C-alpha positions as CSV (number, residue, x, y, z in Angstrom):
1,X,0.1,0.1,0.0
2,X,1.0,3.3,-0.8
3,X,1.4,6.0,1.8
4,X,0.7,9.9,2.0
5,X,1.6,11.9,4.9
6,X,-0.7,15.5,5.5
7,X,1.1,18.4,7.5
8,X,-1.8,20.6,8.5
9,X,-4.4,21.4,11.7
10,X,-7.3,19.8,12.8
11,X,-10.6,20.8,12.1
12,X,-12.9,19.9,14.9
13,X,-16.2,19.7,13.0
14,X,-14.4,17.0,10.6
15,X,-14.4,18.4,7.4
16,X,-11.1,20.1,6.6
17,X,-7.6,19.9,7.3
18,X,-6.3,16.9,8.6
19,X,-9.6,15.1,9.1
20,X,-10.5,16.0,5.1
21,X,-7.3,14.4,4.2
22,X,-7.4,11.7,5.9
23,X,-10.5,10.4,4.6
24,X,-9.6,11.8,1.3
25,X,-6.2,9.6,1.2
26,X,-8.3,6.6,2.7
27,X,-11.0,6.5,-0.2
28,X,-8.2,7.0,-2.8
29,X,-6.3,3.3,-1.1
30,X,-3.5,5.6,0.5
31,X,-2.0,5.0,4.0
32,X,-2.8,8.6,5.7
33,X,-0.7,9.5,8.1
34,X,-0.4,13.3,10.0
35,X,1.8,15.7,11.7
36,X,-0.5,18.4,13.5
37,X,0.4,21.5,13.2
38,X,-2.3,23.1,15.0
39,X,-5.9,22.6,17.2
40,X,-8.8,24.8,15.6
41,X,-11.7,25.5,17.4
42,X,-14.5,25.6,14.0
43,X,-17.2,24.1,12.6
44,X,-19.1,25.1,9.1
45,X,-20.1,28.8,10.4
46,X,-16.2,29.7,10.9
47,X,-12.9,29.6,13.4
48,X,-13.2,30.4,16.6
49,X,-9.8,29.7,18.4
50,X,-6.2,28.2,17.2
51,X,-3.8,26.5,19.5
52,X,-0.9,25.9,17.3
53,X,1.7,22.9,18.1
54,X,5.0,23.7,19.3
55,X,8.1,24.0,16.9
56,X,9.7,21.2,19.2
57,X,6.5,19.0,18.8
58,X,6.0,19.2,15.3
59,X,9.7,18.1,14.7
60,X,8.9,15.1,17.0
61,X,5.5,14.2,14.9
62,X,7.3,14.5,11.5
63,X,10.5,12.5,13.1
64,X,8.6,9.5,14.2
65,X,6.9,9.7,10.7
66,X,9.5,9.4,8.5
67,X,11.6,7.5,10.8
68,X,9.4,4.6,10.4
69,X,6.8,4.7,7.4
70,X,8.3,6.8,4.8
71,X,5.3,8.9,2.6
72,X,5.2,7.9,-0.9
73,X,3.9,11.9,-0.8
74,X,3.0,14.8,1.4
75,X,0.4,17.5,1.3
76,X,1.0,20.7,3.3
77,X,-2.0,22.4,4.3
78,X,-2.7,25.3,7.3
79,X,0.7,26.3,8.8
80,X,0.0,29.6,10.8
81,X,3.5,30.8,12.2
82,X,6.9,31.0,10.5
83,X,8.4,28.7,13.1
84,X,6.5,26.1,12.2
85,X,7.1,26.6,8.8
86,X,11.0,26.3,9.1
87,X,10.4,23.4,11.0
88,X,8.4,21.5,8.0
89,X,11.3,23.1,5.7
90,X,14.3,21.4,7.4
91,X,12.6,17.8,8.1
92,X,11.7,17.6,4.5
93,X,15.1,18.3,3.3
94,X,16.4,16.4,6.4
95,X,14.1,13.2,4.9
96,X,14.6,13.6,1.4
97,X,10.6,14.3,1.0
98,X,9.1,13.5,-2.7
99,X,5.8,14.5,-4.0
100,X,5.6,17.5,-1.8
101,X,2.2,19.3,-2.6
102,X,2.0,22.9,-0.9
103,X,-1.9,24.0,-0.1
104,X,-0.8,27.9,0.9
105,X,-3.9,27.8,2.8
106,X,-4.3,31.6,3.9
107,X,-8.4,32.4,4.4
108,X,-10.9,29.4,5.7
109,X,-13.7,28.7,3.5
110,X,-16.1,30.5,6.1
111,X,-13.9,33.8,5.7
112,X,-11.6,33.3,9.1
113,X,-7.8,34.0,8.3
114,X,-5.7,31.2,9.5
115,X,-1.9,32.7,8.5
116,X,0.2,34.9,10.0
117,X,1.4,38.1,8.3
118,X,4.9,37.0,9.1
119,X,4.3,33.5,8.3
120,X,3.5,34.2,4.2
121,X,7.3,35.3,3.5
122,X,8.3,32.3,4.8
123,X,5.7,30.3,3.1
124,X,7.6,31.7,-0.1
125,X,11.1,31.7,0.6
126,X,11.1,27.9,2.5
127,X,7.8,25.9,1.4
128,X,7.1,26.6,-2.2
129,X,10.5,25.8,-3.3
130,X,10.4,22.4,-2.0
131,X,7.1,21.8,-3.7
132,X,6.2,19.5,-7.1
133,X,3.0,21.4,-7.2
134,X,1.4,24.6,-5.3
135,X,-2.5,24.9,-5.7
136,X,-3.3,28.5,-4.3
137,X,-7.3,29.9,-5.3
138,X,-8.0,33.1,-6.6
139,X,-7.3,35.2,-3.5
140,X,-4.2,32.9,-2.5
141,X,-2.5,33.3,-5.7
142,X,-3.0,37.1,-5.7
143,X,-0.8,37.2,-2.8
144,X,1.6,34.7,-4.3
145,X,1.8,36.7,-7.3
146,X,1.4,40.2,-6.0
147,X,-1.1,41.2,-8.4
148,X,-5.2,41.2,-8.9
149,X,-6.8,38.7,-10.9
150,X,-10.0,39.0,-12.3
151,X,-9.9,37.0,-15.7
152,X,-8.4,33.7,-17.4
153,X,-5.2,36.1,-18.9
154,X,-4.6,37.4,-15.6
155,X,-4.9,33.5,-13.9
156,X,-2.2,32.2,-16.4
157,X,0.1,35.5,-15.9
158,X,0.0,34.6,-12.0
159,X,0.8,31.4,-12.5
160,X,3.3,31.7,-14.6
161,X,5.3,33.9,-12.2
162,X,4.4,31.8,-9.2
163,X,5.7,29.1,-11.0
164,X,9.0,31.2,-11.9
165,X,9.3,32.4,-8.8
166,X,9.4,29.4,-6.7
167,X,10.8,27.1,-9.0
168,X,7.3,24.5,-8.9
169,X,4.4,23.7,-11.0
170,X,1.4,25.7,-9.9
171,X,-2.2,24.7,-10.2
172,X,-4.2,27.7,-10.0
173,X,-7.6,27.3,-9.0
174,X,-10.6,28.9,-10.7
175,X,-14.1,29.5,-8.4
176,X,-14.4,32.5,-6.7
177,X,-16.9,34.2,-9.4
178,X,-14.0,33.6,-12.3
179,X,-14.2,30.4,-14.5
180,X,-16.5,28.3,-13.2
181,X,-14.3,25.2,-12.0
182,X,-11.7,25.9,-14.4
183,X,-8.1,24.9,-12.9
184,X,-5.3,26.3,-14.6
185,X,-2.0,23.6,-14.5
186,X,1.2,25.8,-14.9
187,X,4.2,23.5,-15.6
188,X,7.2,23.6,-17.2
189,X,6.6,26.6,-19.1
190,X,3.2,26.2,-20.5
191,X,-0.4,26.2,-19.2
192,X,-2.6,23.1,-19.6
193,X,-6.4,24.1,-18.5
194,X,-8.7,21.6,-16.5
195,X,-12.3,21.9,-17.2
196,X,-14.8,21.6,-14.7
197,X,-18.6,21.3,-14.5
198,X,-19.7,24.0,-11.3
199,X,-22.0,22.0,-9.3
200,X,-25.0,23.9,-7.3
201,X,-24.1,22.5,-3.6
202,X,-22.9,25.7,-1.4
203,X,-21.2,23.4,1.1
204,X,-18.1,23.5,-0.1
205,X,-16.2,23.4,3.1
206,X,-12.8,22.2,2.8
207,X,-12.8,21.9,-0.7
208,X,-9.2,22.9,-0.8
209,X,-7.5,20.6,1.7
210,X,-9.4,17.8,-0.2
211,X,-8.5,18.3,-3.6
212,X,-4.6,18.8,-2.7
213,X,-5.0,15.6,-0.3
214,X,-6.2,13.9,-3.8
215,X,-3.5,15.0,-5.5
216,X,-0.8,13.5,-3.2
217,X,-2.4,10.4,-3.4
218,X,-2.3,9.9,-6.7
219,X,1.5,11.2,-7.0
220,X,1.9,9.1,-4.1
221,X,0.0,6.1,-6.6
222,X,2.9,6.8,-9.1
223,X,0.8,8.9,-11.6
224,X,2.7,11.7,-13.5
225,X,1.0,15.3,-12.4
226,X,-1.2,16.4,-14.9
227,X,-3.1,13.2,-14.5
228,X,-3.4,13.4,-10.6
229,X,-4.6,16.7,-10.8
230,X,-7.3,15.3,-13.5
231,X,-8.6,12.3,-11.5
232,X,-8.4,14.5,-8.2
233,X,-11.0,17.1,-9.9
234,X,-13.1,14.1,-11.0
235,X,-12.9,12.8,-7.1
236,X,-13.9,17.1,-6.2
237,X,-16.6,17.0,-8.6
238,X,-18.5,13.3,-6.9
239,X,-17.7,14.4,-3.4
240,X,-19.5,17.6,-4.2
241,X,-22.2,15.9,-6.3
242,X,-23.1,13.8,-3.0
243,X,-25.1,16.6,-1.8
244,X,-24.4,16.2,1.7
245,X,-25.9,18.7,3.8
246,X,-24.8,19.3,7.7
247,X,-24.5,22.2,9.6
248,X,-25.4,25.8,9.4
249,X,-23.1,27.0,7.2
250,X,-21.1,26.0,4.6
251,X,-21.1,22.4,5.2
252,X,-18.7,19.6,4.3
253,X,-18.4,17.0,1.1
254,X,-19.2,13.5,1.6
255,X,-15.3,12.4,0.9
256,X,-16.7,8.6,1.2
257,X,-19.3,9.1,-1.7
258,X,-17.5,6.4,-3.8
259,X,-16.9,3.8,-0.9
260,X,-19.2,0.6,-1.0
261,X,-18.6,-1.5,2.2
262,X,-20.8,-4.2,4.2
263,X,-19.9,-2.0,7.3
264,X,-21.3,1.1,5.9
265,X,-24.6,-0.3,5.6
266,X,-27.9,1.6,7.4
267,X,-29.0,-0.5,10.3
268,X,-31.7,-2.1,9.8
């Protein structure tokens, strides 16, 4: 069985962060592991509190994983401080981690800010250069490219700029009232559009976490980046299309929409 590591924050409501990553990796037949960067008190309506891991404890988690069950891919999500980013970067270099997917989580779906100001520069200089691919949404890409994005052409310019500046592939995600669900992958100096269909489902909590984890899972299984992205987008469409409706805000998706098991049947 292939393995993948999620380095991210815990979401107490289960729809995003570590919980979404583990569900997604398991749904892809990949053994999921975690290193928790923060505990969050959050639900579908917002984030009410954050408790960061200490750098020493995050370091210990990463040592425990890499020295025993080496991951075939690594997904990095919410990391709120520059100190924690530095620990992650140092450990990824130390152990020679491969297939690193960086989801530059800055703001939650609910609008709550998840990244400290001083961490943005550390993300740019320490984590992105280690990534095989970064997966920013439109607001995150605007911050990383330092330019406004209001058209598909802007997405192409921003993705090219980010890729050239940080030496990684970039999946610039559409949405946010731009391009429906069309995403742009910029890799090795060229762009490739992945067309998607907008699903009329307001429950999108954790979509970014889920997409990046699906990409990491597919890379762990040996797919090239283009195929990993295409399959991940298909998975997201299925999870959204299942139309799960939980919570009073933007609810989660059904990560296990495709799982059929004797143990999942409803009680008689």
